SEZAZA-861453 format. One record per residue (C-alpha): z, y, x; residue number from 1. Coordinates in steps of 0.25 Angstrom, whole numbers, plus 5000, padded with zeros to 4 digits. Example, Ala and Ser with C-alpha at 12.3 -4.5 7.8 and 13.67 -1.06 7.14 Angstrom:
PT     Z     Y     X  resi
PT  5031  4982  5049     1
PT  5029  4996  5055     2
//
This chain:
PT     Z     Y     X  resi
PT  4859  5003  5009     1
PT  4865  4992  5017     2
PT  4877  4984  5011     3
PT  4887  4985  5022     4
PT  4902  4986  5021     5
PT  4908  4998  5028     6
PT  4913  4994  5042     7
PT  4922  5001  5052     8
PT  4915  5006  5064     9
PT  4919  5014  5076    10
PT  4916  5028  5074    11
PT  4908  5036  5085    12
PT  4916  5046  5092    13
PT  4910  5058  5086    14
PT  4913  5053  5072    15
PT  4927  5049  5076    16
PT  4930  5063  5082    17
PT  4923  5070  5070    18
PT  4932  5062  5060    19
PT  4945  5065  5068    20
PT  4941  5080  5068    21
PT  4938  5081  5053    22
PT  4951  5074  5050    23
PT  4960  5083  5057    24
PT  4952  5095  5054    25
PT  4953  5093  5039    26
PT  4968  5090  5040    27
PT  4970  5103  5047    28
PT  4961  5111  5037    29
PT  4968  5105  5025    30
PT  4981  5109  5031    31
PT  4978  5123  5030    32
PT  4979  5122  5015    33
PT  4993  5118  5015    34
PT  5000  5123  5028    35
PT  5002  5136  5035    36
PT  4995  5138  5049    37
PT  5008  5136  5057    38
PT  5014  5125  5049    39
PT  5018  5112  5055    40
PT  5007  5104  5048    41
PT  4996  5113  5052    42
PT  5001  5113  5066    43
PT  5000  5098  5066    44
PT  4987  5097  5059    45
PT  4981  5107  5069    46
PT  4986  5100  5081    47
PT  4980  5087  5076    48
PT  4966  5094  5073    49
PT  4967  5101  5087    50
PT  4969  5088  5094    51
PT  4956  5082  5088    52
PT  4948  5094  5090    53
PT  4952  5096  5105    54
PT  4950  5081  5107    55
PT  4936  5082  5102    56
PT  4933  5095  5110    57
PT  4938  5088  5123    58
PT  4929  5076  5121    59
PT  4917  5081  5114    60
PT  4916  5096  5119    61
PT  4916  5102  5105    62
PT  4919  5099  5090    63
PT  4909  5102  5079    64
PT  4911  5098  5065    65
PT  4899  5101  5055    66
PT  4896  5098  5041    67
PT  4881  5094  5039    68
PT  4877  5090  5025    69
PT  4888  5081  5020    70
PT  4893  5077  5034    71
PT  4902  5081  5045    72
PT  4896  5081  5059    73
PT  4905  5081  5071    74
PT  4898  5086  5084    75
PT  4885  5082  5078    76
PT  4889  5068  5074    77
PT  4890  5065  5059    78
PT  4905  5061  5055    79
PT  4905  5051  5044    80
PT  4918  5050  5036    81
PT  4925  5037  5035    82
PT  4930  5033  5022    83
PT  4944  5037  5025    84
PT  4940  5051  5030    85
PT  4929  5053  5019    86
PT  4938  5062  5011    87
PT  4943  5070  5022    88
PT  4929  5073  5028    89
PT  4924  5077  5014    90
PT  4937  5086  5012    91
PT  4934  5094  5025    92
PT  4919  5095  5022    93
PT  4922  5100  5009    94
PT  4932  5111  5015    95
PT  4922  5115  5025    96
PT  4911  5116  5015    97
PT  4919  5125  5005    98
PT  4921  5134  5017    99
PT  4906  5133  5021   100
PT  4910  5129  5035   101
PT  4900  5119  5041   102
PT  4905  5117  5055   103
PT  4917  5118  5065   104
PT  4916  5118  5080   105
PT  4926  5118  5091   106
PT  4920  5120  5105   107
PT  4933  5120  5113   108
PT  4947  5115  5111   109
PT  4954  5122  5100   110
PT  4969  5126  5099   111
PT  4979  5126  5088   112
PT  4977  5140  5083   113
PT  4962  5140  5084   114
PT  4962  5128  5075   115
PT  4971  5134  5065   116
PT  4963  5146  5065   117
PT  4951  5138  5062   118
PT  4957  5130  5051   119
PT  4964  5141  5044   120
PT  4951  5149  5044   121
PT  4943  5138  5038   122
PT  4953  5135  5027   123
PT  4954  5150  5023   124
PT  4939  5151  5021   125
PT  4934  5154  5007   126
PT  4925  5144  5001   127
PT  4910  5144  5000   128
PT  4909  5156  5009   129
PT  4896  5155  5018   130
PT  4902  5164  5029   131
PT  4915  5157  5031   132
PT  4910  5151  5045   133
PT  4907  5166  5049   134
PT  4921  5170  5045   135
PT  4928  5159  5052   136
PT  4919  5162  5065   137
PT  4923  5176  5065   138
PT  4938  5173  5063   139
PT  4937  5163  5074   140
PT  4930  5173  5083   141
PT  4941  5183  5080   142
PT  4952  5173  5084   143
PT  4944  5171  5097   144
PT  4942  5156  5093   145
PT  4928  5153  5100   146
PT  4929  5138  5101   147
PT  4928  5136  5085   148
PT  4916  5138  5077   149
PT  4913  5136  5062   150
PT  4899  5134  5056   151
PT  4893  5137  5042   152
PT  4891  5126  5032   153
PT  4877  5123  5030   154
PT  4875  5120  5015   155
PT  4864  5111  5009   156
PT  4857  5117  4997   157
PT  4865  5108  4987   158
PT  4879  5109  4994   159
PT  4884  5122  4989   160
PT  4894  5121  4978   161
PT  4909  5123  4975   162
PT  4919  5112  4972   163
PT  4921  5116  4958   164
PT  4906  5114  4956   165
PT  4906  5101  4963   166
PT  4917  5096  4953   167
PT  4910  5101  4941   168
PT  4897  5094  4946   169
PT  4905  5081  4949   170
PT  4911  5081  4935   171
PT  4897  5083  4929   172
PT  4892  5071  4936   173
PT  4904  5062  4932   174
PT  4902  5065  4917   175
PT  4887  5064  4918   176
PT  4889  5050  4924   177
PT  4898  5046  4913   178
PT  4888  5051  4903   179
PT  4877  5043  4910   180
PT  4885  5030  4909   181
PT  4886  5032  4894   182
PT  4871  5034  4894   183
PT  4869  5021  4902   184
PT  4878  5013  4892   185
PT  4870  5019  4880   186
PT  4857  5016  4887   187
PT  4861  5001  4889   188
PT  4866  4999  4875   189
PT  4853  5006  4869   190
PT  4844  4998  4879   191
PT  4839  5011  4885   192
PT  4835  5014  4899   193
PT  4846  5018  4908   194
PT  4847  5033  4913   195
PT  4845  5029  4928   196
PT  4839  5042  4933   197
PT  4851  5050  4927   198
PT  4860  5040  4933   199
PT  4854  5042  4947   200
PT  4854  5057  4946   201
PT  4869  5057  4942   202
PT  4873  5048  4953   203
PT  4866  5057  4963   204
PT  4875  5068  4957   205
PT  4887  5060  4958   206
PT  4884  5057  4973   207
PT  4883  5072  4976   208
PT  4896  5075  4968   209
PT  4903  5065  4976   210
PT  4898  5069  4990   211
PT  4902  5083  4987   212
PT  4916  5080  4982   213
PT  4920  5066  4977   214
PT  4934  5070  4972   215
PT  4929  5075  4959   216
PT  4920  5063  4955   217
PT  4931  5054  4960   218
PT  4941  5061  4952   219
PT  4932  5060  4939   220
PT  4931  5045  4941   221
PT  4946  5045  4936   222
PT  4939  5047  4922   223
PT  4941  5034  4915   224
PT  4941  5036  4900   225
PT  4945  5024  4893   226
PT  4935  5025  4882   227
PT  4923  5027  4892   228
PT  4928  5020  4904   229
PT  4915  5012  4906   230
PT  4907  5025  4908   231
PT  4918  5032  4917   232
PT  4919  5019  4925   233
PT  4905  5018  4929   234
PT  4904  5033  4933   235
PT  4918  5031  4941   236
PT  4912  5019  4948   237
PT  4900  5027  4952   238
PT  4909  5038  4958   239
PT  4918  5029  4966   240
PT  4906  5022  4971   241
PT  4899  5034  4976   242
PT  4911  5040  4982   243
PT  4915  5027  4989   244
PT  4900  5025  4994   245
PT  4900  5039  5000   246
PT  4913  5035  5008   247
PT  4907  5022  5014   248
PT  4894  5029  5018   249
PT  4884  5026  5008   250
PT  4873  5036  5009   251
PT  4871  5047  4998   252
PT  4858  5042  4993   253
PT  4865  5028  4990   254
PT  4877  5034  4984   255
PT  4870  5037  4971   256
PT  4865  5023  4970   257
PT  4879  5018  4972   258
PT  4883  5028  4961   259
PT  4873  5022  4952   260
PT  4877  5008  4955   261
PT  4892  5012  4951   262
PT  4888  5019  4939   263
PT  4880  5007  4933   264
PT  4889  4996  4939   265
PT  4895  4993  4925   266
PT  4882  4994  4918   267
PT  4883  4980  4913   268
PT  4896  4983  4905   269
PT  4887  4992  4896   270
PT  4881  4979  4890   271
PT  4895  4974  4887   272
PT  4902  4977  4874   273
PT  4912  4988  4874   274
PT  4922  4978  4867   275
PT  4923  4970  4880   276
PT  4922  4982  4889   277
PT  4934  4989  4882   278
PT  4942  4977  4878   279
PT  4957  4981  4881   280
PT  4962  4966  4880   281
PT  4959  4954  4889   282
PT  4944  4950  4889   283
PT  4941  4936  4884   284
PT  4934  4927  4894   285
PT  4920  4930  4887   286
PT  4922  4945  4887   287
PT  4926  4944  4901   288
PT  4914  4937  4904   289
PT  4905  4947  4897   290
PT  4912  4959  4905   291
PT  4910  4952  4918   292
PT  4895  4951  4915   293
PT  4893  4966  4916   294
PT  4889  4965  4931   295
PT  4878  4956  4928   296
PT  4874  4963  4916   297
PT  4874  4976  4923   298
PT  4865  4970  4935   299
PT  4855  4965  4925   300
PT  4854  4978  4917   301
PT  4851  4985  4931   302
PT  4841  4975  4935   303
PT  4834  4977  4921   304
PT  4833  4992  4923   305
PT  4821  4996  4931   306
PT  4825  5011  4934   307
PT  4835  5008  4945   308
PT  4825  5006  4956   309
PT  4831  5005  4970   310
PT  4845  5006  4963   311
PT  4844  4993  4956   312
PT  4850  4985  4967   313
PT  4862  4995  4969   314
PT  4864  4995  4954   315
PT  4865  4980  4953   316
PT  4875  4980  4965   317
PT  4885  4988  4957   318
PT  4883  4981  4944   319
PT  4883  4967  4949   320
PT  4893  4968  4960   321
PT  4905  4977  4956   322
PT  4913  4965  4950   323
PT  4909  4955  4960   324
PT  4921  4958  4969   325
PT  4921  4959  4984   326
PT  4925  4945  4986   327
PT  4915  4941  4975   328
PT  4926  4935  4965   329
PT  4922  4945  4954   330
PT  4911  4944  4944   331
PT  4900  4941  4942   332
PT  4902  4927  4949   333
PT  4892  4924  4959   334
PT  4885  4911  4963   335
PT  4883  4915  4978   336
PT  4890  4925  4988   337
PT  4885  4939  4986   338
PT  4887  4951  4995   339
PT  4891  4963  4987   340
PT  4884  4976  4990   341
PT  4890  4989  4995   342
PT  4887  4996  4981   343
PT  4893  4984  4974   344
PT  4906  4985  4982   345
PT  4908  5000  4981   346
PT  4906  4999  4966   347
PT  4915  4987  4965   348
PT  4927  4996  4970   349
PT  4923  5008  4962   350
PT  4923  4999  4949   351
PT  4936  4992  4953   352
PT  4943  5005  4956   353
PT  4939  5012  4943   354
PT  4942  5000  4935   355
PT  4956  4999  4940   356
PT  4960  5013  4934   357
PT  4952  5012  4921   358
PT  4959  5016  4908   359
PT  4964  5006  4898   360
PT  4967  5007  4883   361
PT  4982  5009  4886   362
PT  4980  5016  4899   363
PT  4969  5027  4896   364
PT  4970  5035  4909   365
PT  4968  5028  4922   366
PT  4980  5025  4930   367
PT  4977  5027  4945   368
PT  4987  5024  4956   369
PT  4989  5020  4970   370
PT  4990  5006  4965   371
PT  4975  5007  4962   372
PT  4973  5007  4977   373
PT  4981  4994  4978   374
PT  4973  4987  4968   375
PT  4960  4991  4975   376
PT  4966  4986  4988   377
PT  4970  4973  4981   378
PT  4956  4970  4977   379
PT  4950  4974  4991   380
PT  4942  4962  4997   381
PT  4942  4956  4983   382
PT  4936  4964  4972   383
PT  4932  4976  4982   384
PT  4927  4978  4996   385
PT  4938  4981  5005   386
PT  4931  4990  5014   387
PT  4926  4999  5002   388
PT  4940  4998  4996   389
PT  4946  5006  5008   390
PT  4936  5017  5007   391
PT  4938  5017  4992   392
PT  4953  5019  4993   393
PT  4951  5030  5003   394
PT  4942  5037  4993   395
PT  4952  5036  4981   396
PT  4965  5037  4989   397
PT  4978  5030  4987   398
PT  4980  5038  4975   399
PT  4967  5038  4968   400
PT  4961  5050  4961   401
PT  4967  5051  4947   402
PT  4981  5046  4951   403
PT  4992  5052  4943   404
PT  5003  5054  4953   405
PT  5018  5059  4953   406
PT  5022  5067  4966   407
PT  5035  5068  4973   408
PT  5036  5082  4967   409
PT  5036  5076  4953   410
PT  5023  5082  4951   411
PT  5011  5074  4944   412
PT  4997  5075  4949   413
PT  4983  5068  4949   414
PT  4976  5063  4962   415
PT  4963  5071  4962   416
PT  4958  5069  4977   417
PT  4960  5059  4988   418
PT  4965  5064  5001   419
PT  4955  5067  5012   420
PT  4964  5062  5023   421
PT  4965  5047  5023   422
PT  4979  5049  5029   423
PT  4983  5055  5016   424
PT  4977  5046  5007   425
PT  4990  5045  4999   426
PT  4991  5060  4997   427
PT  4979  5064  4988   428
PT  4977  5078  4981   429
PT  4983  5078  4967   430
PT  4981  5087  4955   431
PT  4995  5091  4950   432
PT  4997  5090  4935   433
PT  5007  5096  4926   434
PT  5011  5095  4911   435
PT  5009  5107  4902   436
PT  5007  5108  4887   437
PT  5006  5093  4884   438
PT  4996  5090  4896   439
PT  4995  5088  4911   440
PT  4987  5099  4918   441
PT  4981  5101  4931   442
PT  4988  5108  4942   443
PT  4985  5110  4957   444
PT  4980  5100  4966   445
PT  4989  5096  4978   446
PT  4987  5089  4990   447
PT  4997  5078  4993   448
PT  4995  5079  5008   449
PT  5001  5093  5008   450
PT  5013  5094  5016   451
PT  5025  5103  5016   452
PT  5025  5112  5028   453
PT  5040  5112  5029   454
PT  5044  5098  5027   455
PT  5031  5092  5032   456
PT  5031  5082  5020   457
PT  5021  5081  5009   458
PT  5023  5090  4998   459
PT  5019  5080  4987   460
PT  5019  5065  4987   461
PT  5014  5055  4976   462
PT  5026  5047  4971   463
PT  5019  5038  4961   464
PT  5007  5037  4952   465
PT  5008  5039  4937   466
PT  5000  5033  4925   467
PT  4993  5045  4918   468
PT  4993  5037  4905   469
PT  5008  5040  4905   470
PT  5006  5055  4905   471
PT  4993  5055  4897   472
PT  4985  5060  4909   473
PT  4970  5058  4910   474
PT  4969  5060  4925   475
PT  4954  5061  4924   476
PT  4955  5075  4917   477
PT  4961  5081  4930   478
PT  4947  5078  4937   479
PT  4939  5084  4926   480
//
């Protein structure tokens, strides 16, 4: 694919209107989980949605939102999610799919009560019931609401499946990938051929898992065992790269190539002694030189392997370029100016982020905090591409997945999902934890965007981040 940086363009009107509707409609839908129908919050959210709906009806004549394949279509125009809206789009799509609702149409201007009727009908539907659209249609008819219709979700053959099944599938893919990296290391040490066909197949599975629901695999990327960091790191970089590539618009058929490039970006390190790789003290100049040679070693290893086929160039981009630095001040040192490819820039930030929170001999569990985002921003334009950096931060959130936090309620929790709404990026979903019988255990997952109906204030707020090592908490266990 062409190696072009993401650029800002003026959205066509249908895409702009579609994005506005999806945004306000999802916020209204989400409000039904927290607030009563006549609450102040729901009245405000309904008015905001109604203003957008009726504005569209006035200008366009009607409003039709449909799910076709993996995409939303607004009045027959495909609406592409920008990076800051990606999670919100996926969240609404996920909620509609669970209820088997494939479309919503407004043919005339709506009023507050009609809109509330629709949103509470949708939120109350049981999951995976193919007749839900008929049920909603009958109830709208009984209430004499003729200007709103809902349609059935048309599933593709391989689309059906529940969320728990998807989580199980994602976990299986993750641990099979870790096993594959071990196998690659053994093959290199024993001078055997690399399991490339198996790797291709696994990366296709990883892409499918991320497109279905990326939160589980992104959560599993918090697994950073001190003893096996090299294996986990390669898989984590592949996961971050695929999820990031999806957000900046890389086509599905190329995402598995990106994943392969991420999985093998550090293949050169497998030719370097573990004594140097695992040294806890400062490396000597000679040892540092050996370690910095791994991008060249990895590129040469890929060049000597015939089975890559059309992937060869992509693999070399990841192996050779991930430490060059966006400003080319990294390594290996170049004798002439070099334009870093898109794959190389994506893998560079994935590698940089995962390395920031790697475990140490005296710090065995990764310490993730909001300061990580500050470190990333510091290196933006130097080590990493500034445009891709913005997308990456929207993906991981201000409090990245795996952050151990203390709330103003004196409760502790672990960040398990970034917020869909970019306006609430600092209010993620958190898995509450409690101490019992000598260990910390999972409790409910709470949404820090939830507000108290009486006061209008947020129910919970993050006070500070905590070091899991001080509490002997392995945050990765809460994603397994």
